[in-house]
C-alpha positions in Angstrom: -17.1 13.6 14.4 -14.7 11.6 16.7 -11.4 10.5 15.1 -9.1 8.2 17.1 -6.9 6.8 14.4 -5.4 7.8 11.1 -4.7 5.3 8.3 -2.2 6.5 5.7 -1.3 5.0 2.4 2.2 5.9 1.3 2.9 6.3 -2.5 0.7 8.9 -4.0 -0.6 9.9 -0.6 1.8 10.6 2.3 4.8 10.5 0.0 5.4 13.1 -2.6 6.8 12.4 -6.1 10.3 12.2 -4.7 9.2 9.4 -2.3 9.6 11.7 0.7 7.4 12.8 3.6 7.4 16.5 3.3 8.2 18.6 6.3 4.6 19.9 6.5 3.1 16.4 6.3 5.5 15.2 9.0 4.7 18.0 11.4 0.9 17.4 10.8 1.1 13.7 11.4 3.2 14.0 14.5 0.9 16.7 15.9 -2.0 14.3 15.7 0.1 11.6 17.3 0.8 13.9 20.2 -2.9 14.4 20.6 -3.3 10.7 21.2 -4.4 9.6 17.8 -3.2 6.2 16.5 -1.1 6.5 13.3 -1.3 3.5 11.0 0.6 3.1 7.7 -1.2 0.9 5.3 0.9 0.2 2.2 1.7 -2.2 -0.6 5.4 -1.8 0.3 7.5 -4.2 2.2 8.9 -3.6 5.8 12.4 -2.8 4.5 11.0 -0.1 2.3 8.8 1.5 4.9 11.8 1.6 7.2 13.8 3.5 4.5 11.0 5.9 3.6 9.6 7.0 7.0 11.6 9.7 8.8 13.4 8.1 11.8 12.9 8.1 14.6 9.8 10.2 15.0 7.4 8.7 12.5 8.8 5.2 12.5 8.3 5.1 16.3 4.9 6.7 16.1 3.3 4.5 13.4 2.0 0.9 13.3 2.3 -0.7 9.9 0.4 -2.9 7.4 2.6 -4.2 4.7 2.1 -5.9 1.3 -1.5 -4.7 1.0 -2.3 -6.5 4.2 -0.4 -9.7 3.7 1.8 -8.8 6.6 0.7 -7.1 9.8 2.8 -6.6 12.9 1.6 -4.8 16.0 2.8 -5.6 19.5 1.9 -9.3 20.0 0.1 -9.5 16.7 2.1 -10.9 13.8 -0.1 -12.0 10.9 1.4 -13.2 7.6 -0.5 -14.5 4.6 1.4 -15.9 1.7 0.9 -17.6 -1.6 2.0 -21.2 -1.8 5.1 -21.8 -3.9 3.1 -24.1 -6.1 0.5 -21.4 -6.9 3.2 -18.7 -7.4 4.9 -21.1 -9.8 1.7 -21.7 -11.8 1.0 -18.0 -12.1 4.6 -17.3 -13.1 4.6 -20.0 -15.8 1.3 -18.8 -17.2 2.6 -15.2 -17.2 5.9 -16.0 -18.8 4.3 -18.1 -21.6 2.3 -15.1 -22.6 4.6 -12.2 -21.7 8.2 -13.5 -22.1 9.8 -10.1 -21.9 7.7 -8.5 -19.2 8.6 -7.8 -15.6 8.0 -10.6 -13.0 9.1 -10.2 -9.4 8.0 -11.6 -6.1 8.4 -10.7 -2.4 9.6 -13.4 -0.1 10.7 -12.9 3.6 11.2 -9.1 3.0 13.3 -9.7 -0.1 12.5 -8.8 -3.7 13.3 -11.6 -6.1 13.1 -11.6 -9.9 14.1 -13.8 -12.8 15.9 -10.9 -14.5 17.1 -7.4 -13.8 14.4 -4.7 -14.3 14.8 -1.9 -16.8 14.5 1.8 -15.9 10.7 1.8 -16.4 10.2 -1.0 -14.0 12.6 0.4 -11.4 10.4 3.5 -11.4 7.2 1.5 -11.3 8.4 -0.5 -8.3 9.9 2.4 -6.5 13.3 0.6 -6.3 16.6 2.2 -5.2 18.6 3.3 -8.1 21.8 1.8 -6.8 20.9 -1.6 -8.2 20.6 -3.3 -4.8 17.2 -4.7 -5.7 15.9 -7.1 -6.9 17.9 -10.2 -6.3 18.0 -12.3 -9.5 16.5 -15.7 -8.9 14.3 -17.8 -11.1 10.8 -17.4 -9.8 9.7 -20.8 -11.0 12.3 -22.4 -8.8 12.2 -19.8 -5.9 12.9 -21.1 -2.4 10.4 -20.5 0.3 6.8 -21.3 1.2 5.7 -17.8 2.3 5.5 -15.6 -0.8 3.9 -12.4 0.3 3.3 -10.9 -3.2 3.8 -11.4 -6.9 4.5 -8.2 -8.9 3.9 -8.3 -12.6 3.7 -5.6 -15.3 0.5 -5.5 -17.4 1.4 -5.8 -21.1 -1.5 -6.5 -23.5 -4.0 -6.3 -20.7 -2.8 -9.6 -19.2 -4.5 -8.6 -15.9 -7.9 -9.6 -17.1 -6.7 -13.1 -18.1 -4.9 -13.5 -14.8 -7.9 -12.5 -12.9 -10.1 -14.9 -14.8 -7.6 -17.8 -14.3 -6.5 -17.2 -10.7 -9.0 -14.9 -9.1 -10.5 -17.7 -7.1 -7.2 -18.7 -5.6 -5.6 -15.3 -5.1 -6.3 -11.6 -4.6 -5.4 -10.1 -8.0 -5.0 -6.2 -7.9 -4.4 -3.8 -10.7 -2.8 -0.5 -9.6 -0.5 2.4 -10.8 -2.6 3.5 -13.7 -3.1 -0.1 -14.8 0.6 -0.7 -15.1 1.3 -3.0 -12.1 -0.4 -6.2 -11.1 -0.1 -7.3 -7.5 -1.1 -10.8 -6.6 -1.5 -12.0 -3.0 -3.2 -14.5 -0.7 -7.0 -14.3 -1.3 -7.6 -12.9 2.2 -4.8 -10.3 2.0 -6.1 -6.8 1.8 -5.6 -3.5 3.6 -9.1 -3.4 5.0 -8.9 -6.9 6.5 -5.5 -6.2 8.2 -6.7 -2.8 9.3 -9.9 -4.3 10.9 -7.7 -6.7 12.9 -5.4 -4.0 13.9 -8.2 -1.7 15.0 -9.7 -4.5 17.1 -6.4 -5.0 18.9 -6.3 -1.2 19.5 -9.9 -1.1 20.7 -10.8 1.4 18.0 -13.9 1.4 16.0 -13.6 1.6 12.1 -16.1 4.5 12.3 -13.5 6.5 14.3 -10.8 6.2 11.6 -9.7 8.8 9.0 -8.2 7.0 6.0 -6.1 8.6 3.3 -5.5 7.0 -0.1 -5.1 7.4 -3.9 -5.3 4.0 -5.7 -7.5 0.9 -6.2 -5.9 -1.0 -3.3 -7.4 1.6 -0.9 -11.0 1.0 -1.9 -11.7 -1.5 0.8 -10.1 0.6 3.4 -12.3 3.5 2.3 -15.4 1.4 2.6 -14.4 0.2 6.1 -13.5 3.6 7.7 -15.8 6.3 8.9 -13.9 9.2 7.3 -12.2 8.4 4.0 -10.2 11.2 2.4 -9.1 10.9 -1.2 -6.1 12.8 -2.6 -6.9 15.0 -5.6 -4.6 12.7 -7.6 -6.6 9.7 -6.6 -8.4 7.4 -9.0 -12.1 8.2 -9.6 -13.6 5.2 -7.9 -11.8 6.3 -4.7 -13.0 9.9 -5.0 -16.6 8.6 -5.3 -16.3 6.9 -1.9 -14.6 9.8 -0.2 -16.2 12.0 2.4 -13.6 14.6 1.4 -11.2 15.2 -1.4 -8.0 17.0 -0.3 -5.0 18.4 -2.2 -2.4 16.7 -4.3 0.2 14.4 -2.7 2.8 16.8 -4.0 1.1 19.7 -2.3 0.7 18.4 1.2 -2.8 17.1 0.8 -2.5 15.0 4.0 -1.4 18.0 6.1 -4.2 20.2 4.9 -6.8 17.9 6.6 -4.7 16.9 9.6 -3.9 20.5 10.5 -7.6 21.2 10.7 -8.2 18.1 12.7 -5.5 19.0 15.2 -6.9 22.5 15.4 -10.4 21.1 16.0 -11.8 22.7 12.9 -14.4 21.4 10.4 -13.0 18.9 7.9 -16.0 18.6 5.5 -15.0 20.6 2.4 -13.0 19.8 -0.7 -9.5 21.1 -1.3 -9.0 19.8 -4.8 -8.1 22.4 -7.3 
């Protein structure tokens, strides 16, 4: 097995429940980077959030990043942004509001989180927002300014996801994550795997030479693309079925367990799940 790059999801994978990179995970990732392996963060989060969560300067400097589930990719001279049109975002927002008047509706625009109302404590937790109230900015989504809308974020009351997928699935990439609580809607060509494939091409790395870590439904395509997919023990079952290996829990340094063996040149073909 030849590994030349490591692709890491953040929430539920590299980050623990406190939204931190544990000391052991940090040491393991940096050890692989010093060996010459490419470190790639592939996340649903926006650039501002990645900058806040990754320990500076070591990991921030070491990692390339895929944001918004692949809607935004930046690497050296490569800057690829895919967005929903404002007209489509407005139609989705109106459809959602008519059926779920009290539910959460936010969207990401130019690395800003906008909403038509302040979220409650449950939605702050679901979105991983800072507790100081600095996000989101309150602005009516139906009249939002800007043509590059990276992502819509909706809660999933009354299984509205199935209806959104049926109505807008031909025009947008509609994802259901976070134990069916969060709907993420992006450009139809935005996905972690498509962005990762472009990034690997720029890096002259084959997908078969990539070890990918993940835990949720938005990692499925990345697992199908990469030669060595590793699921966390807290991962959803469809992801575990695709994995070459199941490692430990994200709260118990599951990423480090595998990377330490990789750095030591040991076999990485068994399961660590308890």
